[in-house]
Steps between C-alpha positions, in 0.01 A plus 500: 500500500716615791231722655254206494751281676567768765134539570445119507792438738395787729135395489583142595711621793223736613232240466683234693580752773135603514388141532745414771425812704123448465530139599711592806250771610198278442647216704558734789151650492277219373177632664512852367218589265687801380746416214803604704753331276402689187460821705856476629632422151318792342621740765858371482490516119380859516774588750772342285381654174472837672854475636652377172320760289595770745858380493494493118365860483747635758807314380420448134547129573401190306547435131208415278581130544527535880161671510341227288646232728412676831182689437321302229647162590573456872247745638241418233527137596510575874207736541162341495236746394325246291478274804372803690215535256419133516515479879279809535249347263500173699445688831204678343364175362533346852285779634784684685470856366661657810809278472508571124469871553763511766735301276448741202528819702806387701679357196462818297571749772787317666639408161502860379653616833764231466594611148538857629702379799725285281555796264584720793729239662699501174562866559292626206252781541136388459 
């Protein structure tokens, strides 16, 4: 039962943080067709998970419970890959394949580079 509670608590924190950050970004850039809020969240989530996993590898940090809370809970609730899929689908349905394509390519490439950078920033070898 404890692991479930750790994931639930972390997930709720991550989800609320995602919502507030997305709202903040969307209010600042209301005319953007590109889903900038979700893009920023996905990239930030990739950077944080890269850093924490790199730190865990280099330092042997984080107990099983801490990993459940941070990785599965907080970051699982924060990152928005399901929203990414839905937004890409909606862009395609709206007849904006170039915006959808840019969103997919940038999210994947910058996300992967961010994971590698976070891992490296933690001092771990890629």
